[in-house]
Steps between C-alpha positions, in 0.01 A plus 500: 500500500638845402417796720508855362542814711533856367823674565572874501840599358645841576800635326744653748687827443831338579444218249330171557145411586309441819213255497190461725251214487192651659308177552783352705530723806854624549631341183751750348831465318722675249730436209783684320305476170150402391600139423656455849203673666257257329717204619523639849121561520436135401742380770352736761141388422594135517682554830202686645255233393719217630534664843120568512434122519468380857435130438794276617666332204428152633128582533479655158666198339276256680184694407609516137560125492152450638363737233335715766337810348663785698251759397199287607672408825561863580143593417368216721721612795408866465134420478526282813665783690248755381207279604668417834555872579161633385339749729 
């Protein structure tokens, strides 16, 4: 699956480009030229997404082997919590 996030590139006065990926809070980087800035933005986004995952590797691997639908499982868990905490 390929994920796409918009990136904002800003040309700096002292050469180079700074990059911000608004949908990934705090994800910023820079490059000496546009080509490098694009590569750095891809690396920064990937790093941000990888650190956003809080499932332990062993649990993720086991769930994938069992073909557990992560989205459905999360929905079920959230719904259970919402119903349990209704007021």
